C-alpha positions as CSV (number, residue, x, y, z in Angstrom):
1,X,4.9,39.9,19.2
2,X,4.9,40.0,15.4
3,X,7.0,36.8,15.3
4,X,4.5,35.0,17.5
5,X,1.7,35.9,15.1
6,X,3.6,34.7,12.1
7,X,4.4,31.4,13.8
8,X,0.7,31.0,14.9
9,X,-0.6,31.9,11.4
10,X,1.8,29.4,9.8
11,X,0.8,26.6,12.2
12,X,-2.9,27.2,11.5
13,X,-2.3,27.3,7.8
14,X,-0.4,24.0,7.9
15,X,-3.1,22.4,10.0
16,X,-5.9,23.7,7.7
17,X,-4.0,22.3,4.7
18,X,-3.9,18.8,6.3
19,X,-7.6,18.6,6.9
20,X,-10.2,17.1,4.5
21,X,-13.2,19.3,3.9
22,X,-16.4,17.3,4.6
23,X,-18.1,15.7,1.7
24,X,-15.0,15.2,-0.4
25,X,-14.2,11.8,-1.7
26,X,-10.9,10.1,-1.0
27,X,-8.3,10.6,-3.7
28,X,-7.6,7.7,-6.0
29,X,-4.2,8.9,-7.3
30,X,-0.9,9.8,-5.5
31,X,1.9,11.9,-7.0
32,X,3.6,8.7,-8.2
33,X,0.9,6.2,-8.6
34,X,-2.6,4.8,-7.8
35,X,-4.3,4.4,-4.5
36,X,-5.4,0.7,-3.9
37,X,-8.0,0.3,-1.2
38,X,-8.3,-2.7,1.3
39,X,-11.8,-2.5,2.8
40,X,-12.3,-4.0,6.2
41,X,-15.8,-5.2,7.0
42,X,-16.8,-8.7,8.3
43,X,-14.2,-9.8,5.7
44,X,-11.1,-8.1,4.4
45,X,-11.2,-7.4,0.6
46,X,-8.9,-7.9,-1.1
47,X,-6.5,-10.0,1.0
48,X,-4.0,-10.3,-1.8
49,X,-3.0,-7.1,-3.7
50,X,-0.4,-6.3,-6.4
51,X,0.9,-2.8,-6.6
52,X,3.7,-0.9,-8.2
53,X,6.4,1.0,-6.4
54,X,4.9,4.5,-5.5
55,X,1.3,3.2,-5.3
56,X,-0.4,3.8,-2.0
57,X,-2.2,1.0,-0.2
58,X,-5.0,2.3,2.0
59,X,-6.9,0.3,4.6
60,X,-10.4,1.5,5.3
61,X,-12.2,0.3,8.5
62,X,-15.9,-0.1,7.8
63,X,-16.5,-2.1,10.9
64,X,-18.3,-0.8,14.1
65,X,-15.2,-1.6,16.2
66,X,-11.5,-0.8,16.2
67,X,-9.2,-2.9,14.0
68,X,-5.4,-3.2,13.9
69,X,-3.3,-3.7,10.7
70,X,0.0,-5.3,11.7
71,X,2.9,-5.9,9.3
72,X,4.7,-9.2,9.9
73,X,8.0,-8.7,8.1
74,X,10.5,-5.8,8.3
75,X,9.5,-3.1,5.8
76,X,10.1,0.3,7.3
77,X,13.1,0.9,5.1
78,X,11.0,0.3,2.0
79,X,8.4,3.0,2.8
80,X,8.1,6.0,0.6
81,X,5.1,7.4,2.6
82,X,3.0,6.4,5.6
83,X,-0.1,7.7,7.4
84,X,-1.3,6.6,10.8
85,X,1.2,3.7,11.1
86,X,3.9,3.4,13.7
87,X,5.7,1.0,15.9
88,X,5.1,0.1,19.5
89,X,3.4,3.1,21.1
90,X,3.5,4.9,17.7
91,X,7.2,5.5,17.5
92,X,8.0,3.1,14.6
93,X,11.3,2.0,16.1
94,X,10.7,-1.8,16.1
95,X,10.4,-3.0,12.6
96,X,8.4,-6.1,13.4
97,X,5.8,-4.2,15.4
98,X,4.8,-1.7,12.7
99,X,1.0,-1.3,12.9
100,X,-2.0,1.0,12.7
101,X,-5.0,1.1,15.0
102,X,-8.1,2.2,13.0
103,X,-11.3,3.3,14.6
104,X,-14.6,3.0,12.7
105,X,-14.5,4.8,9.3
106,X,-10.8,5.6,9.7
107,X,-8.0,5.0,7.3
108,X,-4.3,4.3,7.3
109,X,-1.9,4.0,4.3
110,X,1.6,3.2,3.1
111,X,3.6,3.6,-0.1
112,X,6.5,1.3,-1.0
113,X,9.7,2.3,-2.7
114,X,11.0,-1.0,-4.1
115,X,9.7,-4.4,-5.3
116,X,9.1,-7.2,-2.9
117,X,6.4,-8.9,-0.9
118,X,4.9,-7.7,2.4
119,X,2.7,-9.8,4.7
120,X,0.2,-8.3,7.2
121,X,-2.6,-9.3,9.5
122,X,-5.9,-7.4,10.1
123,X,-6.9,-8.1,13.7
124,X,-10.5,-7.3,14.7
125,X,-12.7,-7.9,17.7
126,X,-14.9,-11.0,17.2
127,X,-17.7,-12.9,19.0
128,X,-15.5,-16.1,18.5
129,X,-14.3,-17.8,21.7
130,X,-10.8,-16.2,21.1
131,X,-12.3,-12.8,21.2
132,X,-10.6,-11.7,18.0
133,X,-10.5,-12.5,14.3
134,X,-7.2,-12.4,12.3
135,X,-7.2,-12.1,8.6
136,X,-3.8,-12.5,6.8
137,X,-3.0,-10.5,3.7
138,X,-0.2,-10.1,1.2
139,X,1.0,-7.1,-0.9
140,X,3.2,-7.9,-3.9
141,X,5.1,-4.8,-4.9
142,X,6.7,-4.7,-8.4
143,X,6.3,-3.4,-11.9
144,X,4.2,-5.3,-14.4
145,X,6.5,-6.9,-17.0
146,X,4.4,-7.6,-20.1
147,X,7.5,-9.0,-21.9
148,X,8.0,-11.6,-19.3
149,X,4.5,-13.0,-19.9
150,X,4.7,-16.5,-21.2
151,X,3.5,-17.1,-24.7
152,X,0.1,-18.8,-24.6
153,X,-0.3,-20.0,-28.2
154,X,2.0,-21.7,-30.6
155,X,1.7,-18.7,-33.0
156,X,2.9,-16.3,-30.2
157,X,5.9,-18.7,-29.4
158,X,6.8,-18.8,-33.1
159,X,6.6,-15.0,-33.5
160,X,8.9,-14.6,-30.5
161,X,11.4,-17.1,-32.0
162,X,11.4,-15.5,-35.4
163,X,12.0,-12.1,-33.9
164,X,15.0,-13.5,-32.0
165,X,16.4,-15.2,-35.1
166,X,16.0,-11.9,-37.1
167,X,18.1,-10.1,-34.4
168,X,20.7,-12.9,-34.5
169,X,21.0,-12.6,-38.3
170,X,21.3,-8.8,-38.1
171,X,24.0,-9.1,-35.5
172,X,26.0,-11.7,-37.5
173,X,25.9,-9.7,-40.7
174,X,27.7,-6.8,-39.1
């Protein structure tokens, strides 16, 4: 009897820890990075997003109806976290069928481990003749390399060349 109470109490405590108390705003930081929102209304904004590994991408459905976010290329091995995503019937077993079904004012999110590019489609009900509206999106995952930025002015190019020649001189004098 004592063991059942401990198990029940532990389960309730875990459930309570996963709930959001009403009125709280959504977090904007994860343990390893930022949270980047993709807001779904009549249009999807932004459709192109650049994130770093560890950042969380969160889709927020602000429409009246249900929408589906569907990944087009295999990416399950690159996920560091996911919430409300899964494969066919929610099992996540078929890599090309990884999706989330979002009701009004609901969210789903993923975090990526490594650099790369992921393409997805937001599918929503529409009054169009086809009955649905598909919006394509792209997520570019990768660190920002300031040093790889091309020099924009002749002065910057010359500074870069002089810094390289100083390194060459120092190496040859050894």
